[in-house]
Biopython code that builds the backbone (N, CA, C, O; Angstrom):
import numpy as np
from Bio.PDB.StructureBuilder import StructureBuilder

atoms = [
    (1, "MET", "N", (-0.126, -11.114, 16.202)),
    (1, "MET", "CA", (0.433, -9.863, 15.802)),
    (1, "MET", "C", (-0.423, -8.780, 16.278)),
    (1, "MET", "O", (-1.619, -8.966, 16.504)),
    (2, "SER", "N", (0.183, -7.599, 16.445)),
    (2, "SER", "CA", (-0.636, -6.423, 17.036)),
    (2, "SER", "C", (-1.087, -5.593, 15.887)),
    (2, "SER", "O", (-0.323, -5.286, 14.972)),
    (3, "GLY", "N", (-2.350, -5.228, 15.942)),
    (3, "GLY", "CA", (-2.979, -4.351, 14.968)),
    (3, "GLY", "C", (-2.731, -2.890, 15.427)),
    (3, "GLY", "O", (-2.598, -2.604, 16.617)),
    (4, "GLY", "N", (-2.676, -2.006, 14.453)),
    (4, "GLY", "CA", (-2.587, -0.580, 14.674)),
    (4, "GLY", "C", (-1.333, -0.070, 15.183)),
    (4, "GLY", "O", (-1.268, 1.045, 15.702)),
    (5, "THR", "N", (-0.301, -0.861, 15.054)),
    (5, "THR", "CA", (1.062, -0.362, 15.548)),
    (5, "THR", "C", (1.944, -0.069, 14.218)),
    (5, "THR", "O", (1.900, -0.811, 13.236)),
    (6, "GLY", "N", (2.678, 0.991, 14.288)),
    (6, "GLY", "CA", (3.576, 1.376, 13.217)),
    (6, "GLY", "C", (3.122, 2.696, 12.633)),
    (6, "GLY", "O", (2.234, 3.395, 13.120)),
    (7, "SER", "N", (3.839, 2.977, 11.512)),
    (7, "SER", "CA", (3.580, 4.252, 10.837)),
    (7, "SER", "C", (2.265, 4.204, 10.027)),
    (7, "SER", "O", (2.088, 3.339, 9.169)),
    (8, "ARG", "N", (1.439, 5.055, 10.289)),
    (8, "ARG", "CA", (0.035, 4.974, 9.675)),
    (8, "ARG", "C", (0.107, 4.997, 8.181)),
    (8, "ARG", "O", (-0.618, 4.213, 7.570)),
    (9, "ARG", "N", (0.892, 5.798, 7.526)),
    (9, "ARG", "CA", (0.890, 5.918, 6.102)),
    (9, "ARG", "C", (1.308, 4.602, 5.420)),
    (9, "ARG", "O", (0.909, 4.347, 4.284)),
    (10, "PHE", "N", (2.087, 3.789, 6.087)),
    (10, "PHE", "CA", (2.464, 2.491, 5.540)),
    (10, "PHE", "C", (1.640, 1.361, 5.925)),
    (10, "PHE", "O", (1.872, 0.241, 5.469)),
    (11, "MET", "N", (0.670, 1.588, 6.755)),
    (11, "MET", "CA", (-0.114, 0.589, 7.394)),
    (11, "MET", "C", (-1.215, 0.033, 6.471)),
    (11, "MET", "O", (-1.999, 0.819, 5.939)),
    (12, "ALA", "N", (-1.299, -1.250, 6.269)),
    (12, "ALA", "CA", (-2.324, -1.899, 5.561)),
    (12, "ALA", "C", (-3.666, -1.621, 6.246)),
    (12, "ALA", "O", (-3.707, -1.514, 7.472)),
    (13, "PRO", "N", (-4.726, -1.504, 5.517)),
    (13, "PRO", "CA", (-6.028, -1.248, 6.137)),
    (13, "PRO", "C", (-6.379, -2.250, 7.194)),
    (13, "PRO", "O", (-6.838, -1.858, 8.267)),
    (14, "GLU", "N", (-6.198, -3.470, 6.961)),
    (14, "GLU", "CA", (-6.490, -4.504, 7.990)),
    (14, "GLU", "C", (-5.708, -4.289, 9.272)),
    (14, "GLU", "O", (-6.221, -4.532, 10.364)),
    (15, "VAL", "N", (-4.537, -3.861, 9.151)),
    (15, "VAL", "CA", (-3.688, -3.506, 10.354)),
    (15, "VAL", "C", (-4.276, -2.322, 11.085)),
    (15, "VAL", "O", (-4.460, -2.344, 12.302)),
    (16, "ALA", "N", (-4.573, -1.265, 10.302)),
    (16, "ALA", "CA", (-5.083, -0.084, 10.934)),
    (16, "ALA", "C", (-6.408, -0.298, 11.638)),
    (16, "ALA", "O", (-6.721, 0.370, 12.624)),
    (17, "LEU", "N", (-7.173, -1.229, 11.121)),
    (17, "LEU", "CA", (-8.472, -1.543, 11.645)),
    (17, "LEU", "C", (-8.412, -2.524, 12.738)),
    (17, "LEU", "O", (-9.465, -2.878, 13.268)),
    (18, "SER", "N", (-7.265, -3.006, 13.133)),
    (18, "SER", "CA", (-6.938, -3.921, 14.157)),
    (18, "SER", "C", (-7.626, -5.389, 13.796)),
    (18, "SER", "O", (-8.024, -6.133, 14.693)),
    (19, "GLU", "N", (-7.714, -5.693, 12.525)),
    (19, "GLU", "CA", (-8.223, -6.999, 12.077)),
    (19, "GLU", "C", (-7.072, -7.927, 11.939)),
    (19, "GLU", "O", (-5.918, -7.499, 11.898)),
    (20, "SER", "N", (-7.364, -9.191, 11.866)),
    (20, "SER", "CA", (-6.342, -10.227, 11.687)),
    (20, "SER", "C", (-5.655, -9.899, 10.330)),
    (20, "SER", "O", (-6.307, -9.429, 9.398)),
    (21, "TYR", "N", (-4.309, -10.159, 10.241)),
    (21, "TYR", "CA", (-3.594, -9.901, 9.058)),
    (21, "TYR", "C", (-2.466, -10.932, 8.926)),
    (21, "TYR", "O", (-2.095, -11.643, 9.859)),
    (22, "THR", "N", (-1.948, -10.952, 7.681)),
    (22, "THR", "CA", (-0.850, -11.825, 7.378)),
    (22, "THR", "C", (0.354, -11.069, 6.740)),
    (22, "THR", "O", (0.412, -9.841, 6.806)),
    (23, "VAL", "N", (1.267, -11.773, 6.154)),
    (23, "VAL", "CA", (2.392, -11.150, 5.558)),
    (23, "VAL", "C", (1.967, -10.255, 4.443)),
    (23, "VAL", "O", (2.721, -9.349, 4.088)),
    (24, "SER", "N", (0.826, -10.441, 3.872)),
    (24, "SER", "CA", (0.272, -9.547, 2.758)),
    (24, "SER", "C", (0.213, -8.095, 3.191)),
    (24, "SER", "O", (0.212, -7.195, 2.351)),
    (25, "ALA", "N", (0.160, -7.842, 4.582)),
    (25, "ALA", "CA", (0.194, -6.475, 5.005)),
    (25, "ALA", "C", (1.504, -5.853, 4.798)),
    (25, "ALA", "O", (1.584, -4.638, 4.615)),
    (26, "ASP", "N", (2.595, -6.656, 4.817)),
    (26, "ASP", "CA", (3.938, -6.090, 4.468)),
    (26, "ASP", "C", (4.038, -5.818, 2.988)),
    (26, "ASP", "O", (4.793, -4.929, 2.594)),
    (27, "ILE", "N", (3.340, -6.514, 2.171)),
    (27, "ILE", "CA", (3.314, -6.210, 0.690)),
    (27, "ILE", "C", (2.690, -4.819, 0.499)),
    (27, "ILE", "O", (3.222, -3.989, -0.237)),
    (28, "TYR", "N", (1.591, -4.583, 1.151)),
    (28, "TYR", "CA", (0.958, -3.338, 1.091)),
    (28, "TYR", "C", (1.933, -2.210, 1.576)),
    (28, "TYR", "O", (2.070, -1.186, 0.907)),
    (29, "SER", "N", (2.552, -2.398, 2.657)),
    (29, "SER", "CA", (3.489, -1.419, 3.188)),
    (29, "SER", "C", (4.617, -1.155, 2.210)),
    (29, "SER", "O", (4.995, -0.011, 1.956)),
    (30, "PHE", "N", (5.154, -2.263, 1.658)),
    (30, "PHE", "CA", (6.184, -2.128, 0.621)),
    (30, "PHE", "C", (5.692, -1.287, -0.468)),
    (30, "PHE", "O", (6.430, -0.389, -0.872)),
    (31, "SER", "N", (4.514, -1.463, -1.010)),
    (31, "SER", "CA", (4.103, -0.645, -2.183)),
    (31, "SER", "C", (3.990, 0.727, -1.916)),
    (31, "SER", "O", (4.235, 1.534, -2.813)),
    (32, "ILE", "N", (3.620, 1.127, -0.695)),
    (32, "ILE", "CA", (3.553, 2.560, -0.383)),
    (32, "ILE", "C", (5.022, 3.140, -0.262)),
    (32, "ILE", "O", (5.265, 4.265, -0.698)),
    (33, "LEU", "N", (5.934, 2.411, 0.295)),
    (33, "LEU", "CA", (7.343, 2.809, 0.378)),
    (33, "LEU", "C", (7.885, 2.924, -1.105)),
    (33, "LEU", "O", (8.505, 3.916, -1.487)),
    (34, "PHE", "N", (7.615, 1.878, -1.882)),
    (34, "PHE", "CA", (8.096, 1.855, -3.262)),
    (34, "PHE", "C", (7.563, 3.080, -4.019)),
    (34, "PHE", "O", (8.329, 3.696, -4.761)),
    (35, "TRP", "N", (6.291, 3.460, -3.868)),
    (35, "TRP", "CA", (5.704, 4.650, -4.502)),
    (35, "TRP", "C", (6.503, 5.883, -4.034)),
    (35, "TRP", "O", (6.823, 6.723, -4.874)),
    (36, "GLU", "N", (6.849, 6.041, -2.717)),
    (36, "GLU", "CA", (7.583, 7.110, -2.295)),
    (36, "GLU", "C", (8.968, 7.179, -2.905)),
    (36, "GLU", "O", (9.452, 8.261, -3.238)),
    (37, "ILE", "N", (9.555, 6.124, -3.043)),
    (37, "ILE", "CA", (10.894, 6.053, -3.697)),
    (37, "ILE", "C", (10.734, 6.487, -5.186)),
    (37, "ILE", "O", (11.534, 7.285, -5.674)),
    (38, "LEU", "N", (9.752, 5.989, -5.876)),
    (38, "LEU", "CA", (9.539, 6.435, -7.316)),
    (38, "LEU", "C", (9.241, 7.899, -7.429)),
    (38, "LEU", "O", (9.731, 8.527, -8.368)),
    (39, "THR", "N", (8.490, 8.481, -6.565)),
    (39, "THR", "CA", (8.046, 9.840, -6.710)),
    (39, "THR", "C", (8.807, 10.857, -5.832)),
    (39, "THR", "O", (8.606, 12.060, -6.002)),
    (40, "TYR", "N", (9.622, 10.439, -4.957)),
    (40, "TYR", "CA", (10.294, 11.341, -4.029)),
    (40, "TYR", "C", (9.342, 12.192, -3.268)),
    (40, "TYR", "O", (9.640, 13.342, -2.942)),
    (41, "GLU", "N", (8.148, 11.616, -2.968)),
    (41, "GLU", "CA", (7.063, 12.364, -2.195)),
    (41, "GLU", "C", (6.667, 11.466, -1.027)),
    (41, "GLU", "O", (6.877, 10.253, -1.029)),
    (42, "LYS", "N", (6.081, 12.130, -0.027)),
    (42, "LYS", "CA", (5.559, 11.445, 1.117)),
    (42, "LYS", "C", (4.159, 11.028, 0.859)),
    (42, "LYS", "O", (3.336, 11.910, 0.617)),
    (43, "ALA", "N", (3.803, 9.813, 0.883)),
    (43, "ALA", "CA", (2.453, 9.334, 0.618)),
    (43, "ALA", "C", (1.513, 9.859, 1.720)),
    (43, "ALA", "O", (1.758, 9.779, 2.924)),
    (44, "PHE", "N", (0.448, 10.386, 1.194)),
    (44, "PHE", "CA", (-0.666, 10.853, 2.186)),
    (44, "PHE", "C", (-0.098, 11.923, 3.142)),
    (44, "PHE", "O", (-0.625, 12.101, 4.240)),
    (45, "GLY", "N", (0.953, 12.625, 2.742)),
    (45, "GLY", "CA", (1.584, 13.627, 3.594)),
    (45, "GLY", "C", (0.738, 14.752, 4.086)),
    (45, "GLY", "O", (1.004, 15.342, 5.133)),
    (46, "ARG", "N", (-0.314, 15.058, 3.304)),
    (46, "ARG", "CA", (-1.149, 16.223, 3.730)),
    (46, "ARG", "C", (-2.369, 15.776, 4.503)),
    (46, "ARG", "O", (-3.209, 16.614, 4.830)),
    (47, "LEU", "N", (-2.497, 14.626, 4.781)),
    (47, "LEU", "CA", (-3.732, 14.027, 5.495)),
    (47, "LEU", "C", (-3.489, 14.086, 6.990)),
    (47, "LEU", "O", (-2.428, 13.692, 7.475)),
    (48, "SER", "N", (-4.462, 14.573, 7.705)),
    (48, "SER", "CA", (-4.461, 14.309, 9.183)),
    (48, "SER", "C", (-4.669, 12.895, 9.520)),
    (48, "SER", "O", (-4.980, 12.108, 8.627)),
    (49, "SER", "N", (-4.523, 12.506, 10.741)),
    (49, "SER", "CA", (-4.849, 11.118, 11.099)),
    (49, "SER", "C", (-6.257, 10.724, 10.750)),
    (49, "SER", "O", (-6.515, 9.668, 10.172)),
    (50, "GLU", "N", (-7.208, 11.650, 11.139)),
    (50, "GLU", "CA", (-8.589, 11.370, 10.876)),
    (50, "GLU", "C", (-8.904, 11.281, 9.383)),
    (50, "GLU", "O", (-9.650, 10.395, 8.967)),
    (51, "GLU", "N", (-8.353, 12.176, 8.578)),
    (51, "GLU", "CA", (-8.573, 12.096, 7.159)),
    (51, "GLU", "C", (-7.970, 10.833, 6.564)),
    (51, "GLU", "O", (-8.555, 10.212, 5.677)),
    (52, "HIS", "N", (-6.785, 10.454, 7.064)),
    (52, "HIS", "CA", (-6.099, 9.172, 6.576)),
    (52, "HIS", "C", (-7.077, 7.996, 6.814)),
    (52, "HIS", "O", (-7.349, 7.197, 5.917)),
    (53, "ARG", "N", (-7.589, 7.926, 8.057)),
    (53, "ARG", "CA", (-8.412, 6.856, 8.520)),
    (53, "ARG", "C", (-9.665, 6.755, 7.543)),
    (53, "ARG", "O", (-10.018, 5.670, 7.081)),
    (54, "GLU", "N", (-10.303, 7.929, 7.262)),
    (54, "GLU", "CA", (-11.492, 7.949, 6.486)),
    (54, "GLU", "C", (-11.202, 7.701, 4.991)),
    (54, "GLU", "O", (-11.864, 6.879, 4.359)),
    (55, "LYS", "N", (-10.227, 8.402, 4.444)),
    (55, "LYS", "CA", (-10.038, 8.421, 2.989)),
    (55, "LYS", "C", (-9.222, 7.116, 2.603)),
    (55, "LYS", "O", (-9.612, 6.401, 1.680)),
    (56, "VAL", "N", (-8.166, 6.845, 3.277)),
    (56, "VAL", "CA", (-7.309, 5.767, 2.849)),
    (56, "VAL", "C", (-7.767, 4.371, 3.387)),
    (56, "VAL", "O", (-7.942, 3.423, 2.621)),
    (57, "ILE", "N", (-7.959, 4.282, 4.783)),
    (57, "ILE", "CA", (-8.378, 3.065, 5.327)),
    (57, "ILE", "C", (-9.713, 2.661, 5.026)),
    (57, "ILE", "O", (-9.931, 1.485, 4.734)),
    (58, "LYS", "N", (-10.745, 3.613, 5.069)),
    (58, "LYS", "CA", (-12.159, 3.161, 4.943)),
    (58, "LYS", "C", (-12.538, 3.304, 3.429)),
    (58, "LYS", "O", (-13.204, 2.420, 2.891)),
    (59, "GLN", "N", (-12.119, 4.411, 2.739)),
    (59, "GLN", "CA", (-12.609, 4.601, 1.345)),
    (59, "GLN", "C", (-11.719, 3.987, 0.322)),
    (59, "GLN", "O", (-12.135, 3.781, -0.818)),
    (60, "GLY", "N", (-10.506, 3.687, 0.691)),
    (60, "GLY", "CA", (-9.547, 2.957, -0.256)),
    (60, "GLY", "C", (-8.817, 3.885, -1.124)),
    (60, "GLY", "O", (-8.334, 3.451, -2.169)),
    (61, "ASP", "N", (-8.682, 5.149, -0.794)),
    (61, "ASP", "CA", (-7.741, 6.071, -1.637)),
    (61, "ASP", "C", (-6.320, 5.559, -1.597)),
    (61, "ASP", "O", (-5.877, 4.992, -0.598)),
    (62, "ARG", "N", (-5.638, 5.755, -2.646)),
    (62, "ARG", "CA", (-4.306, 5.346, -2.820)),
    (62, "ARG", "C", (-3.475, 6.506, -3.435)),
    (62, "ARG", "O", (-4.075, 7.426, -3.990)),
    (63, "PRO", "N", (-2.202, 6.500, -3.364)),
    (63, "PRO", "CA", (-1.388, 7.540, -4.011)),
    (63, "PRO", "C", (-1.586, 7.629, -5.411)),
    (63, "PRO", "O", (-1.856, 6.609, -6.045)),
    (64, "PRO", "N", (-1.469, 8.876, -6.041)),
    (64, "PRO", "CA", (-1.629, 8.957, -7.427)),
    (64, "PRO", "C", (-0.528, 8.243, -8.262)),
    (64, "PRO", "O", (0.635, 8.190, -7.860)),
    (65, "LEU", "N", (-0.928, 7.700, -9.426)),
    (65, "LEU", "CA", (-0.043, 6.978, -10.265)),
    (65, "LEU", "C", (0.336, 7.824, -11.449)),
    (65, "LEU", "O", (-0.538, 8.406, -12.092)),
    (66, "ASP", "N", (1.629, 7.913, -11.762)),
    (66, "ASP", "CA", (2.137, 8.666, -12.899)),
    (66, "ASP", "C", (1.784, 8.020, -14.238)),
    (66, "ASP", "O", (2.011, 6.828, -14.447)),
    (67, "ARG", "N", (1.238, 8.807, -15.116)),
    (67, "ARG", "CA", (0.770, 8.310, -16.415)),
    (67, "ARG", "C", (1.976, 7.978, -17.261)),
    (67, "ARG", "O", (1.821, 7.355, -18.312)),
    (68, "ARG", "N", (3.124, 8.350, -16.868)),
    (68, "ARG", "CA", (4.380, 7.968, -17.649)),
    (68, "ARG", "C", (4.881, 6.653, -17.212)),
    (68, "ARG", "O", (5.724, 6.085, -17.907)),
    (69, "TRP", "N", (4.448, 6.121, -16.138)),
    (69, "TRP", "CA", (4.920, 4.745, -15.655)),
    (69, "TRP", "C", (4.315, 3.631, -16.621)),
    (69, "TRP", "O", (3.239, 3.758, -17.205)),
    (70, "SER", "N", (5.115, 2.574, -16.704)),
    (70, "SER", "CA", (4.623, 1.459, -17.593)),
    (70, "SER", "C", (3.348, 0.899, -16.985)),
    (70, "SER", "O", (3.054, 1.079, -15.803)),
    (71, "HIS", "N", (2.617, 0.226, -17.826)),
    (71, "HIS", "CA", (1.392, -0.410, -17.493)),
    (71, "HIS", "C", (1.701, -1.540, -16.499)),
    (71, "HIS", "O", (0.906, -1.789, -15.592)),
    (72, "ALA", "N", (2.801, -2.201, -16.650)),
    (72, "ALA", "CA", (3.158, -3.244, -15.764)),
    (72, "ALA", "C", (3.496, -2.732, -14.331)),
    (72, "ALA", "O", (3.097, -3.353, -13.346)),
    (73, "LEU", "N", (4.215, -1.621, -14.227)),
    (73, "LEU", "CA", (4.373, -0.995, -12.944)),
    (73, "LEU", "C", (3.098, -0.543, -12.288)),
    (73, "LEU", "O", (2.921, -0.737, -11.086)),
    (74, "VAL", "N", (2.256, 0.020, -12.999)),
    (74, "VAL", "CA", (0.976, 0.526, -12.409)),
    (74, "VAL", "C", (0.210, -0.716, -11.862)),
    (74, "VAL", "O", (-0.275, -0.741, -10.731)),
    (75, "GLN", "N", (0.141, -1.717, -12.731)),
    (75, "GLN", "CA", (-0.592, -2.858, -12.240)),
    (75, "GLN", "C", (0.038, -3.606, -11.049)),
    (75, "GLN", "O", (-0.662, -4.241, -10.261)),
    (76, "LEU", "N", (1.366, -3.516, -10.940)),
    (76, "LEU", "CA", (2.049, -4.107, -9.786)),
    (76, "LEU", "C", (1.655, -3.343, -8.485)),
    (76, "LEU", "O", (1.291, -3.934, -7.469)),
    (77, "LEU", "N", (1.753, -1.998, -8.587)),
    (77, "LEU", "CA", (1.448, -1.220, -7.439)),
    (77, "LEU", "C", (-0.027, -1.357, -6.972)),
    (77, "LEU", "O", (-0.354, -1.451, -5.789)),
    (78, "GLU", "N", (-0.858, -1.359, -7.995)),
    (78, "GLU", "CA", (-2.321, -1.479, -7.642)),
    (78, "GLU", "C", (-2.633, -2.849, -7.038)),
    (78, "GLU", "O", (-3.517, -2.978, -6.191)),
    (79, "SER", "N", (-1.901, -3.863, -7.485)),
    (79, "SER", "CA", (-2.203, -5.192, -6.915)),
    (79, "SER", "C", (-1.600, -5.311, -5.561)),
    (79, "SER", "O", (-2.060, -6.121, -4.757)),
    (80, "CYS", "N", (-0.556, -4.516, -5.261)),
    (80, "CYS", "CA", (0.079, -4.628, -3.969)),
    (80, "CYS", "C", (-0.749, -3.860, -2.814)),
    (80, "CYS", "O", (-0.772, -4.228, -1.640)),
    (81, "TRP", "N", (-1.379, -2.808, -3.301)),
    (81, "TRP", "CA", (-2.258, -2.032, -2.291)),
    (81, "TRP", "C", (-3.701, -2.361, -2.388)),
    (81, "TRP", "O", (-4.552, -1.606, -1.917)),
    (82, "ASP", "N", (-4.004, -3.510, -3.011)),
    (82, "ASP", "CA", (-5.422, -4.063, -3.044)),
    (82, "ASP", "C", (-6.060, -4.016, -1.655)),
    (82, "ASP", "O", (-5.393, -4.397, -0.694)),
    (83, "ARG", "N", (-7.255, -3.593, -1.496)),
    (83, "ARG", "CA", (-7.962, -3.514, -0.174)),
    (83, "ARG", "C", (-8.072, -5.015, 0.294)),
    (83, "ARG", "O", (-7.994, -5.277, 1.494)),
    (84, "ASP", "N", (-8.241, -5.932, -0.584)),
    (84, "ASP", "CA", (-8.387, -7.359, -0.198)),
    (84, "ASP", "C", (-7.002, -7.953, -0.093)),
    (84, "ASP", "O", (-6.303, -8.089, -1.097)),
    (85, "PRO", "N", (-6.590, -8.317, 1.145)),
    (85, "PRO", "CA", (-5.240, -8.896, 1.329)),
    (85, "PRO", "C", (-4.914, -10.054, 0.434)),
    (85, "PRO", "O", (-3.770, -10.257, 0.026)),
    (86, "PHE", "N", (-6.038, -10.879, 0.110)),
    (86, "PHE", "CA", (-5.816, -12.022, -0.736)),
    (86, "PHE", "C", (-5.643, -11.731, -2.178)),
    (86, "PHE", "O", (-5.301, -12.603, -2.977)),
    (87, "GLY", "N", (-5.895, -10.430, -2.528)),
    (87, "GLY", "CA", (-5.727, -9.909, -3.879)),
    (87, "GLY", "C", (-4.270, -9.403, -4.132)),
    (87, "GLY", "O", (-3.910, -9.109, -5.272)),
    (88, "ARG", "N", (-3.452, -9.306, -3.070)),
    (88, "ARG", "CA", (-2.063, -8.846, -3.131)),
    (88, "ARG", "C", (-1.183, -10.013, -3.626)),
    (88, "ARG", "O", (-1.491, -11.171, -3.343)),
    (89, "PRO", "N", (-0.070, -9.716, -4.375)),
    (89, "PRO", "CA", (0.796, -10.743, -4.783)),
    (89, "PRO", "C", (1.573, -11.271, -3.622)),
    (89, "PRO", "O", (1.743, -10.609, -2.598)),
    (90, "LYS", "N", (2.062, -12.534, -3.811)),
    (90, "LYS", "CA", (3.007, -13.108, -2.852)),
    (90, "LYS", "C", (4.322, -12.453, -3.066)),
    (90, "LYS", "O", (4.567, -11.876, -4.125)),
    (91, "ALA", "N", (5.214, -12.529, -2.047)),
    (91, "ALA", "CA", (6.490, -11.904, -2.134)),
    (91, "ALA", "C", (7.314, -12.324, -3.316)),
    (91, "ALA", "O", (7.988, -11.507, -3.944)),
    (92, "ARG", "N", (7.258, -13.610, -3.621)),
    (92, "ARG", "CA", (8.037, -14.099, -4.773)),
    (92, "ARG", "C", (7.607, -13.533, -6.133)),
    (92, "ARG", "O", (8.396, -13.224, -7.026)),
    (93, "ASP", "N", (6.191, -13.423, -6.197)),
    (93, "ASP", "CA", (5.636, -12.826, -7.402)),
    (93, "ASP", "C", (5.879, -11.326, -7.536)),
    (93, "ASP", "O", (5.943, -10.796, -8.645)),
    (94, "LEU", "N", (6.013, -10.655, -6.411)),
    (94, "LEU", "CA", (6.337, -9.201, -6.364)),
    (94, "LEU", "C", (7.773, -9.079, -6.823)),
    (94, "LEU", "O", (8.077, -8.197, -7.626)),
    (95, "TYR", "N", (8.655, -9.914, -6.354)),
    (95, "TYR", "CA", (10.074, -9.920, -6.782)),
    (95, "TYR", "C", (10.128, -10.118, -8.308)),
    (95, "TYR", "O", (10.793, -9.355, -9.009)),
    (96, "LYS", "N", (9.472, -11.076, -8.785)),
    (96, "LYS", "CA", (9.491, -11.310, -10.264)),
    (96, "LYS", "C", (8.975, -10.103, -11.044)),
    (96, "LYS", "O", (9.540, -9.700, -12.060)),
    (97, "GLY", "N", (7.859, -9.531, -10.518)),
    (97, "GLY", "CA", (7.350, -8.332, -11.211)),
    (97, "GLY", "C", (8.276, -7.082, -11.197)),
    (97, "GLY", "O", (8.265, -6.300, -12.147)),
    (98, "ILE", "N", (9.049, -6.903, -10.150)),
    (98, "ILE", "CA", (9.954, -5.761, -10.080)),
    (98, "ILE", "C", (11.136, -6.107, -10.995)),
    (98, "ILE", "O", (11.612, -5.212, -11.694)),
    (99, "ARG", "N", (11.643, -7.355, -11.036)),
    (99, "ARG", "CA", (12.690, -7.708, -11.896)),
    (99, "ARG", "C", (12.355, -7.492, -13.346)),
    (99, "ARG", "O", (13.240, -7.135, -14.124)),
    (100, "GLU", "N", (11.138, -7.689, -13.741)),
    (100, "GLU", "CA", (10.745, -7.610, -15.154)),
    (100, "GLU", "C", (10.701, -6.163, -15.496)),
    (100, "GLU", "O", (10.395, -5.806, -16.634)),
]
sb = StructureBuilder()
sb.init_structure("model")
sb.init_model(0)
sb.init_chain("A")
sb.init_seg("    ")
for serial, (resi, resn, name, xyz) in enumerate(atoms, 1):
    if name == "N":
        sb.init_residue(resn, " ", resi, " ")
    sb.init_atom(name, np.array(xyz, "f"), 0.0, 1.0, " ", f" {name:<3s}", serial, name[0])
structure = sb.get_structure()
C-alpha cells in the first residue's frame, strides 16, 4: 500500500508518515469522517499542511468532542483515532458500537 496518498485530514498518522499500515488506518479515517457528520464541520479545516503535520500527525491532536455526546460515543471516537493502530477497534466492533 502507498503511504501519504489521499486527503490529509482523513489520513491516519502512520499513512501520513509513510509507515506500514493496515485496515486500521481506514478505521481512523472513518472516525474523522464520522466526526464531521456529527458536527457539520470540517476536521482540522483551519490548519495549514505544515500545522496539520505537526499538531495532528506528530502531536496527536484530534477534533474537539462535544460534551453533550454520550460517554459511549466519545469512547468510540477516541478509540478509533488512537495513535496506536493496534488500539483501534476492528470493523465488526466499530459496527457494534455504532449500533448500540
